[in-house]
BAFI-3210 file (N, C-alpha, C; in Angstrom, 3 decimals, decimal comma, padded with zeros to 6 digits):
// residues 317
n [1|2|3|4|5|6|7|8|9|10|11|12|13|14|15|16|17|18|19|20|21|22|23|24|25|26|27|28|29|30|31|32|33|34|35|36|37|38|39|40|41|42|43|44|45|46|47|48|49|50|51|52|53|54|55|56|57|58|59|60|61|62|63|64|65|66|67|68|69|70|71|72|73|74|75|76|77|78|79|80|81|82|83|84|85|86|87|88|89|90|91|92|93|94|95|96|97|98|99|100|101|102|103|104|105|106|107|108|109|110|111|112|113|114|115|116|117|118|119|120|121|122|123|124|125|126|127|128|129|130|131|132|133|134|135|136|137|138|139|140|141|142|143|144|145|146|147|148|149|150|151|152|153|154|155|156|157|158|159|160|161|162|163|164|165|166|167|168|169|170|171|172|173|174|175|176|177|178|179|180|181|182|183|184|185|186|187|188|189|190|191|192|193|194|195|196|197|198|199|200|201|202|203|204|205|206|207|208|209|210|211|212|213|214|215|216|217|218|219|220|221|222|223|224|225|226|227|228|229|230|231|232|233|234|235|236|237|238|239|240|241|242|243|244|245|246|247|248|249|250|251|252|253|254|255|256|257|258|259|260|261|262|263|264|265|266|267|268|269|270|271|272|273|274|275|276|277|278|279|280|281|282|283|284|285|286|287|288|289|290|291|292|293|294|295|296|297|298|299|300|301|302|303|304|305|306|307|308|309|310|311|312|313|314|315|316|317]
n.u [000,853|000,753|002,167|001,156|-001,484|-002,609|-002,343|-004,006|-006,435|-006,567|-006,865|-009,337|-011,101|-010,702|-011,822|-014,465|-015,032|-015,060|-017,388|-019,552|-022,196|-024,544|-025,138|-025,671|-023,259|-021,638|-019,013|-019,527|-020,821|-018,734|-017,156|-018,812|-018,746|-020,656|-021,889|-022,773|-022,368|-019,626|-018,560|-019,282|-017,783|-015,116|-014,949|-015,843|-015,725|-013,101|-011,282|-012,091|-011,338|-008,541|-007,865|-008,635|-006,843|-004,308|-004,627|-005,072|-002,629|-000,697|-001,511|-001,352|001,390|002,374|001,447|002,962|005,581|005,407|004,961|007,338|009,277|008,435|008,542|006,341|003,545|000,949|000,759|-000,191|-001,201|-003,826|-003,863|-001,983|-002,525|-002,039|-003,853|-005,902|-004,530|-003,963|-006,553|-007,209|-005,415|-006,537|-008,911|-007,867|-006,741|-009,082|-010,214|-008,272|-007,026|-009,078|-009,535|-007,885|-005,987|-006,265|-003,637|-002,397|-003,967|-003,295|-000,599|-000,745|-002,206|-000,356|001,793|000,606|-000,053|002,500|003,653|001,940|002,516|005,257|005,041|003,650|005,604|007,518|006,144|006,057|008,737|008,997|007,416|007,599|006,483|006,400|004,430|003,006|000,332|-000,487|000,719|-000,569|-003,090|-002,582|-001,932|-004,430|-005,916|-004,506|-005,036|-007,807|-007,939|-006,901|-008,843|-011,047|-010,389|-010,456|-013,192|-014,357|-013,547|-014,655|-017,398|-017,661|-017,228|-019,212|-018,782|-018,983|-020,677|-019,785|-017,084|-017,465|-018,921|-017,339|-014,848|-015,413|-014,539|-014,953|-015,541|-017,378|-017,733|-015,585|-014,270|-013,025|-010,601|-010,833|-009,378|-006,719|-004,679|-003,933|-001,986|000,426|001,163|002,421|005,287|006,135|005,693|007,555|009,948|009,773|010,215|012,883|014,260|013,753|015,348|016,878|014,948|014,240|016,586|016,687|014,477|015,435|016,464|018,110|020,831|021,834|021,456|023,071|025,577|025,911|026,462|024,380|022,447|020,494|018,493|017,838|016,705|014,499|013,057|012,564|010,914|008,681|007,876|007,045|004,840|003,193|002,721|001,471|-000,838|-002,059|-002,552|-004,293|-006,478|-007,362|-008,144|-009,827|-010,851|-011,100|-009,780|-010,045|-007,941|-006,877|-004,096|-003,247|-004,230|-003,567|-000,599|-000,112|-001,416|000,115|002,625|002,236|002,579|004,737|006,793|009,001|010,752|011,192|011,750|011,025|008,356|007,060|005,956|003,956|002,401|001,557|000,030|-001,890|-003,121|-004,388|-006,118|-007,683|-008,943|-010,321|-012,050|-013,624|-014,800|-016,291|-018,022|-019,373|-020,821|-022,619|-024,137|-026,447|-027,517|-029,392|-028,056|-025,184|-022,660|-020,420|-016,861|-015,238|-016,804|-017,269|-014,609|-013,880|-015,584|-014,948|-012,136|-011,795|-012,889|-011,022|-008,815|-009,562|-009,654|-006,927|-005,831|-006,993|-005,961|-003,244|-003,184|-004,015|-001,840|000,027|-000,599]
n.v [-001,196|002,068|005,017|007,462|006,913|006,356|008,875|010,381|009,165|009,931|012,724|012,908|011,650|013,329|015,731|014,851|014,302|016,846|017,955|016,294|015,633|016,376|019,114|021,011|021,843|023,520|024,006|026,473|027,933|028,600|030,120|032,308|033,267|032,637|033,058|031,199|028,628|028,776|028,976|026,487|024,886|025,661|025,331|022,751|020,805|021,013|020,666|018,048|016,591|016,984|015,709|013,074|012,369|012,659|010,858|008,425|008,121|008,077|005,953|003,757|003,732|003,249|000,637|-000,655|-000,301|-001,802|-004,362|-004,749|-004,682|-006,758|-008,826|-010,024|-010,305|-009,957|-008,421|-005,503|-002,232|-002,900|-005,694|-006,175|-005,260|-002,580|-000,443|-001,086|-000,830|001,913|002,841|001,973|003,622|006,149|005,910|005,699|008,245|009,771|008,956|009,382|011,843|014,083|016,650|016,805|018,065|017,825|017,265|016,180|013,899|012,616|012,058|010,232|008,182|007,525|006,514|004,196|002,841|002,415|000,798|-001,415|-002,271|-002,900|-004,994|-006,865|-007,378|-008,586|-010,881|-012,000|-012,648|-014,769|-016,761|-019,852|-021,146|-019,960|-019,416|-017,684|-016,953|-017,575|-015,739|-013,037|-013,794|-014,363|-011,764|-010,523|-011,819|-010,925|-008,165|-008,257|-009,023|-006,749|-004,928|-005,970|-005,417|-002,630|-002,255|-003,313|-001,489|000,805|000,244|000,028|002,626|003,991|004,822|003,572|004,068|006,534|005,998|004,066|005,443|007,678|006,690|005,359|005,188|008,090|010,631|012,612|014,474|016,088|019,262|022,610|023,550|021,325|019,231|019,611|018,370|016,121|016,849|016,303|013,864|014,271|015,082|012,628|010,833|011,844|011,259|008,494|008,143|009,051|007,127|004,822|002,919|001,867|000,674|-001,350|-002,908|-003,614|-005,241|-007,586|-009,075|-009,333|-010,179|-009,957|-007,197|-006,019|-006,923|-005,370|-003,005|-001,584|000,114|-001,813|-002,076|000,589|001,420|-000,319|000,433|003,123|002,819|001,531|003,524|005,532|004,211|003,861|006,536|007,661|006,064|006,785|009,541|009,517|008,016|009,677|011,909|011,079|008,539|004,909|003,150|000,301|-002,307|-000,856|-000,275|-002,803|-004,025|-002,268|-002,017|-004,689|-004,937|-003,152|-004,416|-006,550|-005,654|-003,951|-004,947|-005,717|-003,791|-001,180|001,530|001,879|001,239|003,015|005,544|004,683|003,199|005,199|006,930|005,136|004,395|006,801|007,071|004,728|005,156|007,532|006,639|004,802|006,584|008,325|006,419|005,629|007,938|007,942|005,569|005,402|007,905|010,821|010,223|008,972|006,493|005,524|005,869|003,973|001,672|001,201|000,869|-001,226|-003,367|-003,706|-003,921|-006,145|-008,125|-008,206|-008,978|-011,575|-012,804|-012,645|-014,313|-016,786|-017,061|-017,195|-019,563|-021,354|-021,302|-022,387|-025,066]
n.w [000,000|-001,006|000,446|-000,359|-001,084|001,376|002,537|000,869|001,478|004,167|003,927|002,559|004,415|006,590|005,655|005,377|008,054|009,160|008,192|008,638|010,740|013,442|013,514|010,729|008,565|005,961|003,499|002,273|004,247|005,916|004,241|003,885|006,402|008,448|011,637|013,711|012,551|011,969|014,525|015,684|014,000|014,613|017,389|017,935|015,676|014,474|016,757|017,354|015,058|015,098|017,539|016,967|014,889|016,164|018,317|016,920|015,531|017,647|019,359|017,631|017,002|019,560|019,954|017,978|018,973|021,361|020,323|019,003|021,076|022,738|021,038|019,872|017,867|018,699|020,917|022,634|023,958|024,677|024,996|026,933|029,393|029,837|029,279|031,095|033,497|033,470|033,671|036,275|037,624|037,124|038,565|041,165|041,346|041,345|043,753|045,796|045,256|045,182|044,157|041,991|039,233|035,577|034,632|036,903|037,271|034,925|035,416|037,574|036,337|034,348|035,884|036,988|034,611|033,576|035,584|035,418|032,795|033,000|034,824|033,302|031,343|032,939|033,678|031,188|030,800|032,560|031,552|030,082|027,981|025,024|023,069|020,326|020,363|022,904|024,660|024,351|025,303|027,961|028,689|028,320|030,325|032,547|032,314|032,732|035,390|036,675|035,814|037,148|039,794|039,669|039,064|041,379|043,452|042,374|042,456|045,222|046,045|044,814|042,147|039,770|037,562|036,782|036,066|034,018|032,017|031,550|030,740|028,430|025,111|023,271|021,011|020,809|022,803|022,673|022,756|022,175|024,557|026,146|025,190|024,800|026,217|024,864|023,083|024,225|023,315|020,882|021,032|022,058|019,999|018,194|019,572|019,426|016,679|016,528|017,967|016,608|015,118|017,180|018,789|017,053|017,014|019,744|019,813|018,798|020,774|024,012|024,253|021,614|021,171|023,175|022,387|020,151|021,280|022,409|024,850|026,329|028,399|028,945|026,477|026,253|028,568|027,921|025,660|026,835|028,589|026,805|025,654|027,953|028,762|026,495|026,433|028,895|028,452|026,193|027,182|029,250|027,794|025,662|026,231|026,483|023,755|022,261|020,818|018,633|018,629|018,202|015,783|013,632|013,428|012,690|010,231|008,713|008,825|007,140|004,516|004,643|006,139|008,985|009,889|012,043|011,538|008,854|009,005|010,714|009,774|007,991|009,798|011,590|009,896|008,835|011,215|011,964|009,751|009,981|012,490|011,970|009,927|011,361|013,158|011,493|010,407|012,734|013,203|011,117|011,004|012,739|012,334|013,310|015,672|017,560|017,526|020,044|019,673|020,878|020,920|018,167|017,117|018,783|018,005|015,223|015,408|017,173|015,578|013,469|014,980|015,857|013,354|012,675|014,638|013,940|011,378|011,917|013,404|011,469|009,695|011,339|011,512]
ca.u [000,000|001,574|001,909|000,342|-002,890|-003,027|-002,470|-005,225|-007,546|-006,592|-007,406|-010,774|-011,812|-010,632|-012,833|-015,777|-015,195|-015,343|-018,702|-020,598|-022,629|-025,925|-025,185|-025,424|-022,262|-021,075|-017,892|-020,048|-021,105|-017,469|-016,734|-019,669|-018,532|-021,862|-021,342|-023,063|-021,698|-018,183|-018,238|-019,360|-016,654|-013,852|-014,984|-016,135|-015,284|-011,640|-010,660|-012,400|-010,484|-007,151|-007,712|-008,727|-005,595|-003,216|-004,886|-004,861|-001,192|000,081|-001,859|-000,825|002,841|002,587|001,274|004,116|006,729|005,211|005,149|008,770|010,033|008,016|008,725|005,073|002,665|-000,374|000,858|-000,510|-001,735|-005,087|-003,639|-000,889|-002,978|-001,633|-005,065|-006,606|-003,729|-004,197|-007,920|-007,100|-004,741|-007,494|-009,809|-007,110|-006,640|-010,400|-010,492|-007,267|-006,812|-010,415|-009,509|-006,707|-006,088|-006,049|-002,225|-002,128|-004,612|-002,487|000,618|-001,098|-002,556|000,908|002,539|-000,060|000,100|003,901|003,835|001,217|003,247|006,473|004,637|003,346|006,877|008,154|005,404|006,483|010,062|008,871|006,659|008,478|005,741|006,388|003,545|002,657|-001,067|-000,641|001,176|-001,612|-004,181|-002,123|-002,083|-005,863|-006,306|-003,871|-005,825|-009,124|-007,760|-006,788|-010,154|-011,932|-010,031|-011,000|-014,655|-014,692|-013,414|-015,610|-018,691|-017,606|-017,253|-020,318|-018,197|-018,978|-021,308|-018,874|-015,934|-017,896|-019,312|-016,249|-013,731|-015,830|-013,974|-015,997|-015,046|-018,492|-017,637|-014,345|-014,428|-011,860|-010,419|-010,917|-008,667|-005,342|-003,754|-003,504|-000,799|001,609|001,514|003,218|006,731|006,391|005,781|008,847|010,984|009,669|010,893|014,320|014,822|013,156|016,348|017,300|013,852|014,342|017,703|016,276|013,504|016,133|016,910|019,068|022,206|022,181|021,505|024,244|026,761|026,037|026,778|023,154|021,997|019,229|017,482|017,398|015,833|013,236|012,343|012,102|009,773|007,528|007,426|006,282|003,564|002,390|002,304|000,482|-002,071|-002,666|-003,037|-005,449|-007,615|-007,875|-008,715|-010,846|-011,397|-010,416|-009,992|-009,423|-007,482|-006,286|-002,654|-002,977|-004,515|-002,905|000,772|-000,128|-001,782|001,277|003,716|001,943|003,105|005,904|007,851|009,119|011,685|010,412|011,989|010,240|006,932|006,480|005,122|002,774|001,589|000,944|-001,002|-002,980|-003,840|-005,277|-007,149|-008,567|-009,753|-011,228|-013,080|-014,532|-015,538|-017,284|-019,008|-020,178|-021,727|-023,570|-024,949|-027,767|-027,660|-028,477|-027,366|-023,794|-022,094|-019,089|-015,732|-014,747|-017,630|-017,014|-013,267|-013,867|-016,231|-014,145|-010,804|-011,852|-013,119|-009,727|-007,971|-009,974|-009,209|-005,471|-005,584|-007,360|-005,006|-001,970|-003,366|-004,094|-000,488|000,822|-000,963]
ca.v [000,000|003,266|006,033|008,550|006,507|006,559|010,325|010,809|008,699|010,773|014,031|012,743|011,370|014,546|016,640|014,301|014,449|018,254|018,407|015,321|015,764|016,833|020,499|021,029|022,852|023,329|024,927|027,806|028,645|029,134|031,175|033,481|033,654|032,536|033,037|029,967|027,501|028,946|028,682|025,029|024,343|025,923|024,886|021,324|019,923|021,029|019,934|016,614|016,037|016,990|014,682|011,756|012,116|012,461|009,605|007,305|007,969|007,753|004,611|002,776|003,670|002,574|-000,788|-001,120|-000,363|-002,936|-005,597|-004,869|-004,977|-008,058|-009,800|-010,738|-009,501|-009,815|-007,622|-004,078|-001,728|-003,582|-007,084|-006,264|-004,691|-001,169|000,390|-001,392|-000,250|003,360|003,022|001,856|004,837|007,257|005,704|006,062|009,713|010,296|008,630|009,918|013,273|014,444|017,915|016,744|018,662|016,820|016,883|015,295|012,619|011,995|011,540|009,022|007,156|007,142|005,668|002,893|002,191|001,985|-000,335|-002,547|-002,745|-003,546|-006,264|-007,786|-007,767|-009,526|-012,139|-012,499|-013,256|-016,001|-017,771|-020,711|-021,531|-018,684|-019,453|-016,321|-016,708|-017,739|-014,531|-012,023|-014,306|-014,106|-010,317|-010,225|-012,273|-009,979|-006,936|-008,493|-009,013|-005,333|-004,329|-006,441|-004,623|-001,282|-002,324|-003,529|-000,234|001,763|-000,106|000,310|004,081|004,534|005,522|002,672|004,713|007,613|005,392|003,387|006,405|008,620|006,032|004,806|006,010|008,906|011,930|013,559|015,506|016,856|020,666|023,451|023,753|020,057|018,165|020,025|017,454|015,094|017,349|015,701|012,682|014,640|014,866|011,201|010,229|012,290|010,455|007,143|008,215|009,215|005,890|003,695|001,886|001,232|-000,220|-002,516|-003,727|-004,161|-006,288|-008,805|-009,789|-008,610|-010,550|-009,364|-005,742|-005,676|-007,171|-004,244|-001,808|-000,862|000,078|-002,523|-001,770|001,983|001,490|-000,994|001,295|004,298|002,397|001,270|004,823|006,164|003,488|004,143|007,943|007,837|005,410|007,614|010,792|009,248|007,589|010,855|012,869|010,504|007,295|003,698|002,752|-001,021|-003,037|-000,024|-000,496|-004,199|-004,406|-001,401|-002,456|-005,979|-004,685|-002,518|-005,390|-007,462|-005,144|-003,077|-005,656|-005,537|-002,727|-000,131|002,825|001,916|001,023|004,026|006,518|003,974|002,850|006,433|007,422|004,152|004,500|007,965|006,755|003,711|005,767|008,476|005,868|004,277|007,711|008,745|005,332|005,720|009,092|007,751|004,346|005,706|009,363|011,834|009,781|008,616|005,343|005,883|005,340|002,776|000,543|000,968|000,302|-002,503|-004,396|-003,941|-004,371|-007,508|-008,994|-008,360|-009,722|-012,986|-013,274|-012,836|-015,512|-017,958|-017,128|-017,659|-020,964|-022,118|-021,430|-023,203|-026,462]
ca.w [000,000|-001,107|001,464|-000,917|-001,028|002,768|002,761|000,158|002,316|005,366|003,542|002,249|005,662|007,415|005,111|005,739|009,499|009,485|007,723|008,967|012,126|013,652|013,025|009,288|008,194|004,624|003,244|001,933|005,500|006,421|003,311|004,150|007,808|009,278|012,990|014,457|011,897|012,136|015,924|015,835|013,238|015,303|018,785|018,034|014,591|014,315|017,873|017,240|014,009|015,579|018,573|016,312|014,158|017,126|019,052|016,005|015,271|018,846|019,857|016,679|017,190|020,849|019,711|017,194|019,890|022,263|019,563|018,700|022,294|023,282|019,950|019,697|017,020|019,285|022,143|022,463|025,229|024,993|025,379|027,899|030,657|029,969|029,350|032,351|034,585|033,428|034,186|037,730|038,079|037,104|039,706|042,367|041,353|041,722|045,156|046,715|044,967|044,699|043,412|041,122|037,899|034,528|034,574|038,038|036,946|033,878|036,028|038,338|035,343|033,700|036,825|037,056|033,296|033,464|036,495|034,844|031,615|033,500|035,435|032,199|030,727|033,866|033,505|029,877|030,973|033,346|030,811|029,276|026,771|024,304|021,899|019,921|020,708|024,346|025,356|024,493|026,126|029,338|028,876|028,467|031,664|033,474|032,228|033,333|036,850|037,065|035,577|038,221|040,981|039,419|039,175|042,795|044,203|041,810|043,057|046,662|046,253|044,009|041,003|038,617|036,413|036,385|035,385|032,789|030,982|031,274|030,067|027,138|024,046|022,651|020,553|020,666|023,837|022,478|022,340|022,489|025,986|026,870|024,494|024,538|026,882|023,902|022,374|024,856|022,510|019,701|021,263|022,291|018,662|017,634|020,243|018,840|015,381|016,731|018,522|015,875|014,818|018,438|019,179|016,165|017,514|021,048|019,539|018,376|021,967|024,850|023,926|020,323|021,324|023,996|021,549|019,220|022,060|022,752|026,243|026,124|029,424|028,756|025,302|026,602|029,522|027,184|024,845|027,712|029,112|025,719|025,566|029,146|028,776|025,420|026,882|029,940|027,850|025,329|028,010|029,963|026,844|024,780|026,753|026,030|022,356|022,231|019,630|017,588|018,640|017,861|014,392|012,643|013,149|011,999|008,836|008,075|008,695|006,034|003,244|004,840|006,851|010,431|010,253|012,720|010,889|007,620|009,289|011,611|009,064|007,514|010,965|012,098|008,973|008,786|012,488|011,868|008,747|010,556|013,553|011,303|009,230|012,387|013,727|010,493|010,353|013,951|013,090|010,024|011,121|013,315|012,250|013,869|016,890|017,312|018,240|020,575|018,911|021,560|020,484|016,741|016,966|019,495|017,184|014,016|015,819|017,704|014,423|012,795|015,914|015,769|012,039|012,723|015,442|013,137|010,259|012,491|013,777|010,221|009,161|012,268|011,346]
c.u [000,889|001,166|001,004|-001,157|-003,455|-003,241|-003,711|-006,457|-007,701|-007,212|-008,912|-011,587|-011,800|-011,682|-014,230|-016,055|-015,581|-016,776|-019,824|-020,934|-024,048|-026,095|-024,790|-024,497|-021,737|-019,900|-018,346|-020,357|-019,846|-016,959|-017,510|-019,608|-019,835|-021,442|-021,542|-022,327|-020,182|-017,748|-018,262|-018,154|-015,358|-013,806|-015,146|-015,475|-013,762|-010,937|-010,900|-011,490|-009,041|-006,932|-007,785|-007,403|-004,446|-003,386|-004,608|-003,392|-000,448|-000,232|-001,283|000,685|003,183|002,464|002,450|005,351|006,615|005,455|006,621|009,542|009,693|008,227|007,486|004,085|001,297|-000,356|000,602|-000,979|-003,046|-004,845|-002,480|-001,268|-002,630|-002,847|-005,810|-005,861|-003,916|-005,584|-007,946|-006,433|-005,669|-008,471|-009,128|-006,985|-007,968|-010,690|-009,560|-007,076|-008,100|-010,437|-008,321|-006,985|-005,893|-004,599|-001,858|-002,760|-003,806|-001,232|000,345|-001,427|-001,300|001,702|001,932|000,079|001,510|004,165|003,155|001,948|004,534|006,149|004,330|004,633|007,641|007,486|005,847|007,837|009,983|008,172|007,601|007,818|005,489|005,521|003,016|001,221|-001,276|-000,322|000,081|-002,817|-003,851|-002,290|-003,530|-006,365|-005,754|-004,649|-007,188|-009,050|-007,695|-008,135|-011,151|-011,666|-010,593|-012,509|-015,098|-014,654|-014,352|-017,011|-018,743|-017,730|-018,277|-019,810|-018,282|-019,580|-020,415|-017,718|-016,342|-018,213|-018,142|-015,130|-014,134|-015,332|-015,041|-015,421|-016,140|-018,414|-016,386|-014,679|-013,161|-011,793|-010,426|-010,110|-007,161|-004,292|-003,176|-002,280|000,495|002,088|002,457|004,725|007,073|006,528|007,115|009,997|010,979|010,367|012,405|014,989|014,341|014,154|016,793|016,212|013,889|015,437|017,327|015,289|014,137|016,667|018,016|020,512|022,684|022,368|022,748|025,534|026,993|026,292|025,564|022,860|020,575|018,145|016,946|016,405|014,482|012,413|011,786|010,861|008,530|006,988|006,610|004,895|002,654|001,864|001,268|-000,864|-002,796|-003,281|-004,302|-006,670|-008,221|-008,600|-009,933|-011,579|-010,642|-010,799|-009,306|-008,972|-006,853|-004,786|-002,256|-003,106|-003,741|-001,460|000,834|-000,479|-000,581|002,397|003,490|002,544|004,385|007,059|007,945|010,137|010,915|010,536|011,125|008,739|006,260|005,526|003,838|001,831|000,851|-000,209|-002,173|-003,788|-004,831|-006,428|-008,170|-009,499|-010,751|-012,376|-014,098|-015,392|-016,633|-018,398|-019,944|-021,159|-022,848|-024,546|-026,349|-027,991|-029,119|-027,811|-025,980|-023,376|-020,706|-017,978|-015,173|-015,500|-017,345|-015,661|-013,194|-014,452|-015,371|-012,765|-010,798|-012,094|-011,818|-008,774|-008,282|-009,508|-007,709|-005,104|-005,855|-006,381|-003,668|-002,057|-003,398|-002,711|000,371|000,573|-000,304]
c.v [001,247|004,302|007,129|008,207|006,677|008,044|010,886|010,401|009,544|012,133|013,945|012,529|012,578|015,557|016,168|014,501|015,874|018,658|017,389|015,456|016,269|018,267|020,522|022,183|022,518|024,291|026,345|028,626|029,287|030,272|032,460|033,932|033,670|032,227|031,697|028,770|027,569|028,598|027,175|024,375|024,474|025,336|023,369|020,470|019,864|020,340|018,431|015,950|015,926|015,874|013,280|011,410|011,835|011,139|008,394|007,042|007,463|006,357|003,534|002,618|002,994|001,064|-001,388|-001,265|-001,567|-004,259|-005,835|-005,304|-006,342|-009,199|-010,674|-009,826|-009,241|-009,068|-006,155|-003,553|-002,393|-004,976|-007,260|-005,649|-003,226|-000,260|000,161|-000,815|001,263|003,692|002,945|003,105|006,037|007,140|006,094|007,580|010,343|010,086|009,353|011,423|013,825|015,722|017,970|017,387|017,564|016,355|015,921|013,924|011,870|011,358|010,249|007,873|006,631|006,196|004,269|002,128|001,643|000,764|-001,591|-003,147|-003,451|-004,920|-007,304|-008,284|-008,752|-010,897|-012,814|-013,216|-014,616|-017,116|-018,566|-021,087|-020,278|-018,703|-018,053|-015,961|-016,753|-016,452|-013,457|-012,487|-014,146|-012,626|-009,909|-010,657|-011,336|-008,662|-007,084|-008,522|-007,573|-004,629|-004,731|-005,672|-003,212|-001,256|-002,482|-002,219|000,852|001,515|000,318|001,803|004,784|005,357|004,704|003,327|005,822|007,058|004,802|004,368|007,291|007,975|005,291|005,726|006,765|010,273|012,996|014,706|016,359|018,264|021,427|023,705|022,462|018,928|018,431|019,122|016,426|015,541|016,795|014,496|013,025|014,496|013,400|010,451|010,599|011,486|009,031|007,087|008,260|007,921|004,648|002,570|001,141|000,302|-001,501|-003,465|-004,382|-005,315|-007,594|-009,594|-009,065|-008,918|-009,878|-007,856|-005,300|-005,868|-006,054|-002,926|-000,989|-000,979|-000,489|-002,099|-000,348|002,086|000,844|-000,123|002,542|003,955|002,186|002,566|005,572|005,541|003,865|005,575|008,225|007,259|006,261|008,884|010,555|008,841|008,782|011,818|012,311|009,332|006,113|003,353|001,404|-001,458|-002,175|-000,260|-001,926|-004,450|-003,573|-001,816|-003,789|-005,830|-004,103|-003,535|-006,367|-006,981|-004,321|-003,790|-005,243|-004,477|-001,519|001,215|002,975|001,883|002,181|004,982|005,874|003,644|004,071|006,890|006,447|004,168|005,654|007,700|005,776|004,323|006,769|007,746|005,319|005,392|008,188|007,706|005,389|006,875|008,858|006,595|004,632|007,231|009,768|011,448|009,266|007,422|005,731|005,181|004,074|001,529|000,185|000,294|-001,066|-003,628|-004,741|-004,510|-005,783|-008,516|-009,266|-009,192|-011,225|-013,584|-013,553|-014,081|-016,779|-018,161|-017,670|-019,148|-021,846|-022,349|-022,349|-024,697|-027,069]
c.w [000,000|-000,067|000,932|-000,916|000,385|003,056|002,065|000,966|003,566|005,061|003,291|003,531|006,601|006,969|005,496|007,226|009,895|009,152|007,923|010,441|012,215|013,166|011,558|008,920|006,803|004,443|002,914|003,175|006,052|005,549|003,570|005,613|008,616|010,706|013,702|013,879|012,067|013,553|016,188|015,172|014,034|016,709|018,900|016,948|014,445|015,488|017,794|016,209|014,473|016,604|017,983|015,635|015,125|017,877|018,166|015,754|016,496|019,377|018,940|016,836|018,520|020,701|018,968|018,079|020,816|021,560|019,258|019,932|022,885|022,292|019,764|018,975|017,638|020,618|021,812|023,816|025,646|025,546|026,356|029,248|030,846|030,132|030,662|033,553|034,652|033,985|035,713|038,310|038,128|038,265|041,010|042,486|041,786|043,209|046,122|046,536|044,350|043,868|042,452|039,769|036,851|034,428|035,702|037,825|035,898|034,467|036,799|037,386|034,644|034,594|036,877|035,734|033,130|034,348|035,945|033,655|032,015|034,092|034,358|031,541|031,621|033,781|032,209|029,972|031,665|032,589|029,911|027,956|025,950|023,037|021,597|020,285|022,219|025,110|025,464|025,312|027,610|029,665|029,076|029,847|032,732|033,506|032,876|034,858|037,359|036,906|036,663|039,513|040,863|039,618|040,626|043,583|043,663|042,365|044,520|046,950|045,367|042,818|039,715|037,376|035,862|035,560|034,040|031,672|030,578|030,459|028,803|026,036|023,282|022,291|020,516|021,670|023,703|021,992|022,722|023,992|026,789|026,232|024,378|025,194|025,905|023,093|022,975|024,043|021,355|019,949|021,516|020,966|018,006|018,244|019,677|017,486|015,557|017,195|017,777|015,613|016,070|018,968|018,333|016,646|018,843|020,871|019,091|019,561|022,697|024,471|022,643|020,452|022,093|023,194|020,533|019,946|022,467|024,241|026,259|027,119|029,274|027,600|025,586|027,541|028,844|026,350|025,683|028,320|028,064|025,629|026,734|029,143|027,689|025,836|027,910|029,360|027,029|026,151|028,747|029,030|026,124|025,422|026,170|024,592|022,166|020,842|018,521|017,482|018,317|016,363|013,373|012,387|012,404|010,532|008,085|007,844|007,544|004,716|003,401|005,533|008,306|010,849|010,780|012,018|009,629|007,905|010,026|010,898|008,579|008,672|011,503|011,208|008,905|010,075|012,482|010,894|009,315|011,603|012,968|010,612|010,226|012,991|012,775|010,390|011,555|013,925|012,081|010,251|011,654|013,358|012,508|015,187|016,526|018,151|018,749|019,826|019,546|021,131|019,030|016,521|017,636|018,666|015,971|014,382|016,365|016,594|013,678|013,654|015,845|014,435|012,044|013,532|014,641|011,983|010,752|012,819|012,538|009,614|010,032|012,070|010,096]
res [m|k|l|r|f|l|l|i|g|l|i|i|l|s|f|a|s|l|f|i|g|v|s|n|i|s|p|l|d|l|i|h|f|k|e|e|e|t|q|v|f|l|v|s|r|v|p|r|l|v|s|i|i|i|a|g|m|s|i|s|i|s|g|l|i|m|q|q|l|s|r|n|k|f|v|s|p|t|t|a|g|t|e|d|s|a|k|l|g|i|l|v|a|l|l|v|f|t|s|a|s|p|l|e|k|m|f|v|a|f|v|f|a|l|l|g|t|f|l|f|m|k|i|l|e|k|i|k|f|k|d|v|i|f|i|p|l|v|g|l|m|f|g|n|i|i|d|s|i|t|t|f|f|a|y|k|n|d|l|i|q|n|i|s|s|w|l|q|g|d|f|s|m|i|i|a|g|q|y|e|l|i|y|i|s|i|p|l|v|i|i|a|y|l|y|a|n|k|f|t|v|a|g|m|g|e|e|f|a|v|n|l|g|l|n|y|k|f|i|v|n|l|g|l|m|i|v|a|l|v|t|a|v|v|i|l|t|v|g|m|i|p|f|l|g|l|v|v|p|n|i|v|s|l|y|q|g|d|n|l|k|k|s|l|t|h|t|a|v|l|g|a|v|f|l|l|a|c|d|v|l|g|r|l|i|i|f|p|f|e|i|p|i|g|l|t|v|g|v|i|g|s|g|i|f|i|y|m|l|m|r|r|r|a|y|a|q]
***
């Protein structure tokens, strides 16, 4: 798949995203400077588009980094307990720091996401049965345990409805003044680009990386920190978007290969295109109502995930 086709798709979907919605806005309204339509466009549609593109790119790149470092194509923030750990961190921030600012909540969520990801990687080291399908299933079980703990304390403190509705991936509530935290993902994506070759070498194993003079532990820790921080920022801004960081890197690897440096741009753009397509679809299916992006991506992404599992199993036989 040529990069230019992805960019054309991104431009077309971006244009559609700006002008599809309950409020009827056309390019002519903007040209004629109609006050109400222009305000909706600038306060709601543009921030929504920007947050979708940044979230799609950053989550997809996070998934690619995790797959490279764990040497498993089915590992991502969804299947490694990273998202569930960040969710637990947000609950802790709500309970312990009741008047916490978004930045403070992000920091607590980041710490929990990082600890959860490190714990999963430690579990990965202890597992002797390194089957490519078995590992993400362990991650899903690990994530479900953390999610159960979160649900228990949310029920106990009468926060279950708050947590469930707030953390459901949804771009409909994105407006100017409430999404700017997601810009933190941009420098993280740039760092991922700068260290792409080193992540590729680290993905070949500790012995190989050390023999080439690479500081293996530093690179692995840096990669996991990028993943944890991106996950925390996106969950706080948009909510949980499952399977995006899993399916997009796998689709790219089918035609681009496993070199991180070559795959990063394609992964970032395809992630934005995939998330935009799901968002536009969610707005059109039951128009004028809207299906949350977490549900749309979850259904499509889980379907692709099941297909990849079956395809992998078929090749293994």
